[in-house]
C-alpha positions in Angstrom: -9.9 -17.8 -28.5 -11.3 -14.4 -27.9 -10.5 -14.6 -24.2 -6.9 -15.5 -24.9 -6.5 -12.7 -27.4 -8.0 -10.1 -25.0 -5.6 -11.2 -22.3 -2.6 -11.1 -24.7 -3.5 -7.6 -25.9 -3.7 -6.2 -22.4 -1.1 -8.1 -20.4 2.3 -6.9 -21.8 1.1 -3.3 -22.0 0.1 -3.4 -18.4 3.5 -4.8 -17.4 5.4 -2.2 -19.3 3.3 0.8 -18.1 3.3 -0.5 -14.6 7.1 -1.1 -14.5 7.7 2.3 -16.1 5.5 4.1 -13.5 6.8 2.2 -10.5 10.5 2.2 -11.4 11.2 5.9 -10.8 9.5 6.2 -7.4 11.0 2.9 -6.1 14.5 3.8 -7.2 14.3 7.2 -5.6 12.9 5.7 -2.4 15.6 3.0 -2.2 18.7 4.8 -3.6 17.8 8.5 -3.1 19.2 8.9 0.4 22.5 7.4 -0.8 22.7 10.0 -3.6 21.5 13.0 -1.6 24.9 14.0 -0.2 25.3 16.7 2.4 23.0 19.7 2.6 24.6 22.8 1.2 24.1 26.4 2.4 20.5 27.5 2.2 19.6 30.2 -0.3 16.1 30.9 -1.5 15.9 30.5 -5.3 12.6 29.3 -6.7 14.0 28.9 -10.2 16.4 26.0 -11.1 20.0 27.0 -11.3 23.1 27.6 -9.2 23.5 24.0 -8.3 19.9 23.5 -7.5 18.3 21.4 -10.3 14.7 22.1 -9.3 15.4 25.3 -7.3 14.8 25.6 -3.5 11.7 25.8 -1.4 10.7 28.8 0.6 13.1 27.8 3.5 16.0 27.6 1.1 16.3 23.8 1.0 17.2 22.2 -2.2 14.1 20.6 -3.7 15.9 17.8 -5.6 17.7 16.8 -2.4 14.4 16.7 -0.5 12.9 14.5 -3.2 15.8 12.1 -2.9 15.4 11.9 0.8 11.6 12.0 1.0 10.5 8.7 -0.7 11.7 6.2 1.7 9.4 7.1 4.6 6.3 7.0 2.5 7.1 3.8 0.6 8.4 1.9 3.7 5.4 3.0 5.8 2.9 1.9 3.1 4.6 -1.5 2.5 4.9 -2.1 6.2 1.3 -1.2 6.9 0.0 -3.5 4.0 2.2 -6.4 5.2 1.1 -6.0 8.8 -2.5 -5.6 7.9 -2.5 -9.0 6.2 -0.4 -10.6 9.0 -3.2 -9.6 11.4 -6.2 -10.2 9.2 -5.3 -13.5 7.5 -5.1 -15.8 10.6 -8.4 -14.3 11.9 -10.2 -14.7 8.6 -8.9 -18.3 8.0 -10.0 -19.2 11.5 -13.5 -17.8 10.9 -13.8 -19.7 7.6 -12.6 -23.0 9.0 -14.3 -23.0 12.3 -17.5 -24.7 11.2 -19.4 -23.0 14.1 -21.6 -20.1 13.1 -21.5 -18.4 16.6 -17.7 -18.4 16.7 -17.5 -17.1 13.1 -19.9 -14.3 14.0 -18.0 -13.4 17.2 -14.8 -13.1 15.2 -16.1 -11.0 12.3 -19.0 -8.9 13.5 -16.8 -6.5 15.5 -14.8 -5.8 12.3 -18.0 -5.0 10.4 -18.7 -2.2 12.9 -15.3 -0.7 12.2 -15.9 -0.8 8.5 -18.6 1.8 8.9 -16.0 4.3 10.2 -13.7 5.9 7.6 -10.1 4.7 7.8 -8.7 8.2 7.9 -11.0 9.1 10.8 -9.8 6.0 12.8 -6.2 7.0 12.2 -6.9 10.6 13.2 -8.7 9.6 16.4 -5.9 7.2 17.4 -3.2 9.7 16.5 -4.7 12.4 18.8 -4.2 10.0 21.7 -1.0 8.2 20.7 1.0 10.9 18.8 2.7 8.3 16.7 6.0 8.6 14.8 6.5 7.0 11.3 6.5 3.4 12.7 3.4 4.1 14.8 1.6 5.6 11.8 2.3 2.4 9.8 0.7 0.4 12.6 -2.3 2.6 12.8 -2.8 2.4 9.0 -2.5 -1.4 9.2 -5.1 -1.7 12.0 -7.4 0.5 10.0 -7.1 -1.8 7.0 -7.7 -5.0 8.9 -11.6 -4.9 8.7 -11.6 -4.4 4.9 -9.0 -7.1 4.3 -10.8 -9.5 6.6 -14.1 -9.1 4.8 -12.6 -9.7 1.3 -10.4 -12.6 2.3 -13.2 -14.3 4.3 -15.6 -14.2 1.4 -13.1 -16.1 -0.7 -11.8 -18.4 2.1 -15.3 -19.7 2.9 -15.8 -21.1 -0.5 -12.3 -22.6 -0.5 -12.9 -24.1 3.0 -15.9 -26.0 1.7 -14.0 -27.9 -1.0 -13.6 -31.7 -0.8 -9.8 -31.3 -0.6 -10.1 -29.5 2.7 -12.4 -32.1 4.1 -10.0 -34.8 3.0 -7.2 -33.1 4.8 -9.3 -32.9 8.0 -10.0 -36.7 7.8 -6.4 -37.4 7.2 -5.6 -35.6 10.5 -3.6 -32.6 9.0 -2.9 -29.7 11.3 -5.0 -26.5 11.3 -2.0 -24.5 10.0 -1.4 -27.0 7.1 -5.1 -26.8 6.1 -5.4 -23.0 6.6 -2.2 -21.8 5.0 -1.2 -24.7 2.8 -4.6 -25.3 1.2 -7.2 -22.5 1.8 -4.8 -19.6 1.6 -3.1 -21.1 -1.5 -6.5 -21.4 -3.1 -7.4 -17.8 -2.6 -4.0 -16.4 -3.6 -5.3 -14.6 -6.7 -7.9 -12.9 -4.6 -5.2 -11.9 -2.1 -3.0 -10.6 -4.9 -5.8 -8.5 -6.3 -6.8 -7.2 -2.9 -3.2 -6.5 -1.9 -2.8 -4.1 -4.8 -5.9 -2.2 -3.6 -4.7 -2.2 0.0 -1.2 -1.0 -0.9 -2.7 1.9 -2.9 -5.0 2.7 0.0 -2.1 2.6 2.5 -0.1 4.9 0.3 -3.0 7.3 0.2 -3.6 7.1 3.9 0.1 7.5 4.9 0.5 10.4 2.5 -2.8 12.0 3.7 -1.8 11.6 7.4 1.7 13.1 6.7 0.0 15.9 4.8 -2.0 16.6 8.0 1.1 16.5 10.1 0.8 12.9 11.6 3.7 10.5 11.7 6.3 13.0 10.3 7.7 16.2 11.5 6.5 19.4 9.8 10.0 20.0 8.4 10.7 16.3 7.5 12.0 15.2 4.1 8.9 13.4 3.1 7.1 13.6 -0.2 3.7 14.1 1.3 5.0 16.7 3.8 6.6 18.5 0.8 3.3 18.8 -0.9 1.7 20.3 2.2 4.6 22.5 3.1 5.0 24.0 -0.4 1.4 24.1 -1.5 0.9 27.8 -0.6 3.8 28.7 -2.9 2.7 26.5 -5.8 2.9 29.3 -8.4 6.3 30.4 -7.3 7.8 26.9 -6.8 5.7 24.3 -8.6 8.4 21.6 -8.6 8.3 21.1 -4.8 4.6 20.2 -5.1 4.2 18.6 -8.5 7.2 16.2 -8.5 6.5 14.5 -5.2 2.7 14.3 -6.0 3.5 12.7 -9.3 5.8 10.2 -7.7 3.2 9.1 -5.2 0.6 8.8 -7.9 3.0 6.9 -10.2 3.8 4.4 -7.5 0.1 3.8 -6.7 -0.9 3.5 -10.4 2.1 1.3 -11.4 1.4 -1.1 -8.5 -2.2 -1.6 -9.7 -1.1 -2.1 -13.3 1.5 -4.7 -12.4 -0.9 -6.7 -10.2 -3.6 -6.4 -12.8 -1.2 -7.8 -15.5 -0.1 -10.6 -13.2 -3.7 -11.6 -12.5 -4.6 -11.6 -16.2 -1.5 -13.8 -16.9 -2.6 -16.2 -14.1 -6.1 -16.3 -15.5 -4.9 -17.2 -19.0 -2.8 -20.0 -17.7 -5.7 -21.4 -15.7 -7.9 -21.2 -18.8 -5.4 -23.1 -20.9 -5.1 -25.9 -18.4 
């Protein structure tokens, strides 16, 4: 009874707060470029007014228009990096969990353990100095940097699921590896995947934004929320909106994603308890 009451008290609130935090950044990222219109004549005006709702930055560009244009690169890169990271890590981890041969499992996973010791941002920076990636290349680098952590978490859950009698029954029945791996084992660990995906998406947002802040993946004058924070940071006291608004949008997207996934997991846990 107490477990159900605790779940009910937290679930709806998490959904509401998560939806509220994520709605603004997502709408701006998806619809902002359609609403931005044509760039007007540049005129430096740090205070709102004269057709500039949030004023202009130090180069005379309208801050509100830059915000409308700057969400899509960050959001799409983070989503693409998260999806690609799982697409690369999931088959590898499922193969290691289902192999039944310790030496093969070690061969698949131990190289990833070495990479875990290296900070993800350092890996991205080292690769970027050689490859000089654009936005798509940055998403690929962020995905590759996330693979070792994803593999470690998913493997820990998949090993337990692979040892269940249902998996052995499917093997004896002659089911294909793909049917066992994705139809049974991956389905059994979906709640772990959902919880980890929230963490990975937040990490990807942070890494993409940090890389853009450092000038990787996006041009220094690009309309990008992270680039806006970096470009306008020295003039924070003169033009705070150009820094505060994009920073809050990135933070809201990350926090809202975690809250929604947390609420979904609590809801799934209550259903499992009732059954």
